[in-house]
C-alpha positions as CSV (number, residue, x, y, z in Angstrom):
1,M,-34.0,-70.5,-82.1
2,I,-36.1,-72.1,-85.1
3,T,-34.8,-74.5,-87.1
4,L,-36.4,-74.7,-90.8
5,I,-35.8,-77.8,-93.0
6,C,-35.6,-78.0,-96.5
7,E,-35.9,-81.9,-97.3
8,D,-38.6,-83.3,-100.2
9,D,-38.6,-85.9,-99.2
10,I,-41.4,-86.8,-96.6
11,L,-40.2,-89.8,-94.3
12,I,-36.8,-88.2,-94.2
13,A,-38.8,-84.9,-92.6
14,Q,-41.0,-86.2,-90.8
15,N,-37.4,-88.2,-88.7
16,I,-35.1,-84.9,-89.3
17,M,-38.3,-83.4,-87.4
18,E,-39.2,-85.8,-85.1
19,E,-35.7,-86.3,-84.2
20,M,-35.6,-82.4,-83.7
21,A,-38.4,-82.6,-81.1
22,A,-37.7,-85.2,-79.1
23,A,-33.9,-82.6,-78.3
24,G,-36.3,-80.1,-77.7
25,L,-35.5,-78.4,-80.4
26,T,-37.7,-76.1,-83.0
27,T,-38.6,-76.2,-86.4
28,V,-40.4,-75.3,-89.7
29,G,-41.4,-77.2,-92.8
30,P,-40.9,-79.7,-94.3
31,A,-40.1,-77.0,-96.4
32,R,-40.2,-79.0,-99.8
33,D,-38.7,-76.6,-103.2
34,S,-37.2,-73.1,-102.2
35,D,-40.1,-70.6,-102.9
36,E,-42.1,-72.9,-100.0
37,A,-37.7,-72.2,-98.2
38,M,-38.0,-68.9,-98.6
39,N,-41.0,-68.1,-97.7
40,A,-41.4,-70.4,-94.7
41,A,-38.0,-67.8,-93.6
42,Q,-39.9,-65.0,-94.0
43,E,-42.9,-65.5,-92.5
44,H,-40.8,-67.3,-89.1
45,D,-38.2,-65.5,-87.3
46,V,-35.7,-68.8,-88.6
47,S,-31.8,-69.0,-87.3
48,I,-30.0,-72.3,-88.7
49,A,-31.5,-74.3,-92.8
50,V,-30.9,-77.5,-92.5
51,I,-31.4,-78.0,-96.5
52,D,-31.0,-81.8,-99.0
53,L,-29.2,-79.9,-101.3
54,T,-31.5,-81.9,-104.5
55,L,-35.0,-80.2,-103.7
56,S,-38.9,-81.2,-106.0
57,D,-37.9,-78.5,-108.0
58,G,-34.0,-79.9,-108.8
59,R,-30.5,-78.6,-107.5
60,S,-31.5,-75.3,-105.6
61,G,-29.9,-76.2,-102.4
62,V,-26.5,-74.4,-103.2
63,A,-28.8,-71.3,-104.2
64,L,-31.5,-71.5,-101.8
65,A,-28.3,-71.7,-98.7
66,R,-26.5,-68.9,-100.6
67,A,-29.5,-66.5,-99.2
68,L,-31.1,-67.7,-96.8
69,H,-26.9,-66.8,-95.5
70,R,-27.3,-64.0,-96.9
71,R,-29.8,-63.5,-94.7
72,G,-28.0,-64.6,-91.2
73,C,-29.1,-68.4,-91.0
74,A,-26.9,-70.6,-90.2
75,I,-26.5,-73.6,-92.8
76,I,-25.9,-77.5,-92.4
77,V,-26.2,-78.8,-95.6
78,C,-27.2,-82.6,-95.2
79,S,-27.7,-84.3,-99.1
80,G,-27.3,-87.6,-100.3
81,D,-25.0,-85.5,-103.6
82,F,-21.9,-85.0,-103.4
83,L,-20.5,-81.0,-102.7
84,T,-17.8,-80.0,-104.8
85,P,-16.4,-77.5,-102.8
86,E,-16.4,-73.9,-105.1
87,E,-20.4,-75.0,-105.1
88,L,-20.7,-73.3,-101.2
89,S,-17.4,-72.0,-100.7
90,D,-18.3,-68.9,-100.6
91,V,-21.1,-69.6,-97.2
92,Y,-19.5,-71.5,-94.3
93,H,-21.2,-74.0,-93.8
94,K,-21.4,-78.2,-92.2
95,F,-21.8,-80.8,-94.8
96,L,-23.9,-84.3,-93.6
97,R,-24.0,-87.0,-96.0
98,K,-26.9,-88.6,-96.1
99,P,-27.8,-91.4,-94.4
100,T,-26.6,-88.9,-91.0
101,P,-26.5,-91.4,-87.9
102,P,-29.2,-90.8,-85.4
103,G,-28.2,-87.8,-84.0
104,A,-26.0,-86.0,-85.8
105,I,-28.4,-83.4,-87.5
106,V,-29.3,-82.6,-83.7
107,D,-25.3,-82.0,-82.8
108,C,-25.0,-80.1,-85.6
109,V,-28.0,-78.1,-84.8
110,R,-26.6,-77.4,-81.3
111,A,-23.1,-76.5,-82.1
112,A,-25.1,-73.4,-84.2
113,I,-27.2,-72.5,-81.4
114,R,-24.1,-72.2,-79.4
115,G,-21.8,-70.6,-82.2
116,Q,-19.4,-73.3,-81.8
117,R,-19.1,-74.5,-85.7
118,S,-16.8,-77.1,-87.2
119,P,-14.8,-76.5,-89.7
120,S,-17.0,-77.8,-92.6
121,Q,-16.5,-81.0,-94.4
């Protein structure tokens, strides 16, 4: 399974991708905005998306999560921004607040691969 990393901060994106690679997980990205993310999702067989709420094109992460969810992707929101319950109430997702502890994103991706979803926070 391929995980799409949607993060406009290149250092954060590199850390996520390095942690995923060290765990033997396949990633594509990073996508810095919603257009790059949708193009990458169409080009690759993406099953999971790790999405920051605010990308280089603004607070586009919510709409991006909905679009990728409609394509069948499991959604992991990883952001320093807050998410109101109404914003993604129609999309099953896991929310991780930045800064995330080491291994948290990898654990969520592995759970999504296994199909063992935990309740969103």
